[in-house]
C-alpha positions in Angstrom: 0.2 -0.2 0.4 1.5 3.6 -0.7 0.0 6.7 1.1 1.1 10.7 0.6 0.4 13.6 2.6 -1.1 17.1 2.3 -0.9 19.5 5.1 -3.4 22.3 4.5 -2.6 25.2 7.1 -6.1 27.7 7.7 -7.4 30.0 10.7 -10.4 29.4 12.5 -12.5 30.0 15.5 -15.2 28.0 17.2 -16.7 27.7 21.2 -17.7 24.6 22.1 -21.5 23.9 23.7 -22.3 21.9 26.6 -18.3 22.3 27.8 -17.1 23.3 31.0 -13.1 24.3 29.8 -11.5 27.1 28.7 -13.6 26.4 25.5 -16.7 27.1 26.3 -16.0 30.9 24.9 -14.8 31.6 21.8 -11.9 31.8 20.4 -9.9 31.2 17.9 -6.6 28.6 16.4 -4.2 27.8 13.7 -5.6 25.0 12.4 -3.1 22.2 10.3 -5.0 19.5 8.7 -3.6 16.2 7.4 -4.7 14.3 4.4 -3.7 10.6 3.7 -5.2 8.8 0.8 -3.8 6.0 -0.2 -3.7 3.5 -3.0 -2.7 0.2 -3.3 -0.8 0.5 -7.1 0.7 3.5 -8.4 -0.5 5.5 -11.5 1.1 5.8 -14.7 3.2 8.4 -13.5 4.4 6.4 -10.4 2.1 8.1 -8.2 -1.0 7.5 -5.3 -2.2 11.1 -6.5 -0.6 14.6 -7.1 0.2 16.3 -4.3 -1.1 19.4 -6.3 -4.6 17.1 -7.1 -5.0 16.8 -3.2 -4.3 21.0 -2.8 -6.5 21.2 -5.4 -9.5 20.1 -4.0 -10.0 20.0 0.2 -7.4 23.0 0.4 -9.5 25.2 -2.2 -12.1 23.6 0.2 -10.9 24.2 3.3 -10.1 28.0 2.3 -13.9 29.0 1.6 -15.8 27.5 3.9 -13.7 27.2 7.3 -10.9 29.5 7.1 -11.5 32.6 9.3 -14.4 31.4 10.1 -16.9 30.2 13.0 -17.5 26.7 13.4 -20.5 26.3 15.4 -22.8 23.9 16.4 -25.8 25.2 14.8 -27.9 25.3 18.0 -25.1 28.0 19.3 -27.0 30.3 20.8 -24.7 33.1 19.9 -25.8 32.2 15.8 -28.3 34.2 15.4 -25.8 38.3 17.0 -23.7 36.4 15.1 -25.4 36.1 11.8 -27.5 39.7 12.3 -23.6 40.9 12.9 -23.1 39.5 8.9 -20.2 37.2 10.2 -18.9 34.1 8.6 -19.4 31.0 10.0 -19.8 27.3 9.2 -22.8 25.2 11.2 -22.3 21.5 11.9 -25.1 19.7 13.8 -22.7 18.6 16.5 -19.7 20.5 18.0 -17.3 21.6 16.2 -14.5 19.7 18.2 -10.8 18.7 16.7 -12.4 15.4 16.8 -15.2 17.2 14.5 -13.6 19.0 12.7 -10.9 16.6 11.1 -14.2 14.0 10.5 -15.5 17.2 7.9 -12.6 17.3 6.3 -12.3 13.5 5.5 -16.0 13.6 4.5 -15.5 16.3 2.0 -12.1 14.8 0.7 -14.0 11.2 0.2 -17.6 13.1 -2.1 -14.4 14.7 -4.0 -13.3 11.6 -5.3 -9.7 11.0 -2.9 -9.1 8.1 -1.0 -8.6 9.2 1.8 -7.9 7.1 4.7 -7.2 9.6 7.6 -7.1 13.1 8.2 -5.9 14.6 11.0 -6.3 17.9 12.3 -3.7 20.4 14.6 -5.9 22.6 16.8 -2.2 23.5 18.3 1.6 22.6 17.4 1.2 20.1 20.0 -2.6 18.9 19.9 -4.6 16.8 17.1 -7.0 15.0 17.0 -7.0 11.9 14.2 -10.5 11.1 11.8 -10.7 7.9 9.3 -13.7 6.8 8.4 -15.0 2.5 8.8 -15.9 1.0 5.8 -19.6 0.5 5.5 -20.2 3.2 7.8 -22.5 6.6 7.5 -21.8 9.0 10.0 -21.8 11.9 7.9 -21.9 15.4 9.3 -24.5 18.1 8.4 -23.1 21.8 7.6 -23.9 25.1 6.3 -22.5 28.7 5.8 -23.6 32.1 6.8 -22.6 35.2 6.5 -20.4 38.1 4.7 -17.7 36.1 2.4 -14.4 36.8 3.8 
């Protein structure tokens, strides 16, 4: 089995509902996502996939949907206030934890035809979460964009 990985940096803000630690308050992160793609064989160029293909698909999506946005649970009581202010938001059907953000990125990469096996999201330089899908399970996260474009 062959594997390639591409790292993508982006900035986001979030807060967690029902959490008693510091992350219950609005705050931001300089995130880094690592997208790992596998294949049993190499293509005619001798590649699993060109790194630029990962950049073109996943990095573009992250730039348009996650970068410089507030990632919030869709039921967060701050959503109406931030919508009224025109703030750009990425609203999720689950808490925007590092684990769930990694799962969304995995979902998007797979939807774009990449044979993604793992997404790792660093919330800080020393803390990361990893998501790998179980074959045959559908644990999709619903999401939508709202607010002004960045």
